C-alpha angles and dihedrals in degrees: 000000000000132000092260094054089049090053093050092051092044092055098044090108097034109042092174094082094210133068095272127122123218095264093051090049089049093052094047093052091047091053091046097044105044098156101039098224099077128136107239132197123194114198104204097009098172109187089355097248095151096047093046091053094047093048093046092055095040120050094189098052125106124199144185129196133194127202141150095225114090090189093056091047090051091053087049092053090051092049092047089053092051092049092044094234095112093112092061099048129078118187129200125203103209143085111300089225090058097049117118126178133184088218131067128224136230092214126025115195130199114156120168090352104094089114088074092067100035100261146334100297094045088050091051087048090055093044088054092059091058098040126112121224106279093014130140138233124215110197133170121200140167128245140178111259089188133009103293129217118256085246090060092049089051091049100044109016144260100299124162130231119276096261094049090048089056093046091054092049093050090044091054089060104268132123119209110227096174135013142178132194112204114245126235089253092052091048094047092043090054096051094043089051095050100048096034089055089053095049093045089054092050093050093044089052105044093150093053111104090226092052095096092046094050092047090049091050092051093051093044092051094045093052091046090054094046098044103028113034118000096098094044112037125083138173131228130194122194138187108208140191128190113263112234123244096244117201 
């Protein structure tokens, strides 16, 4: 079983692939889509959950998603058909960093996918290329809530603290108009959902040759979370607009 299949199983009970609950997702979309008739682009859309929720709630919205996973995009297409929004959704199978479009977008999303571009600021640079005048960016990024261990840095990445993360965003020419720091409950619910889904799959498929591997992965990842980064890692979601070049 490959990494992509593992991820699909892990997120079966938490389709938003970030530590955000449904109400937080709704509020972030409301702040990012004030009119309801915007053109939206999700760079690293996975199974398209952000776009599907936005389309289902806004009948005049049009959206495009980009991802390297054909399986995730196929899942998004099926879900769009079930919701009756497939005519307003275009999906692209390619690397998000390689995506180009002749059209600009009113909202560019990249939540939990900054690794596809090499970090926060490169992701914002990519979003800027696709953004229509007056448009908004909805981005989600990890940060260190407390000083991490070297093991945690090697496992999750070289993040900064919350204040420094905000300073970097502002210095890059962006103004936050809304933000959300994931709560302890959101962070814990996400981890329990991921590793619980993997464990449940393994127990429900004991005869499958991958069952032992999947169960072992769930056990290892749960232990890493509890022992290595639970008390130090946080997650920040921001709605951003370009800062004007004042004279």
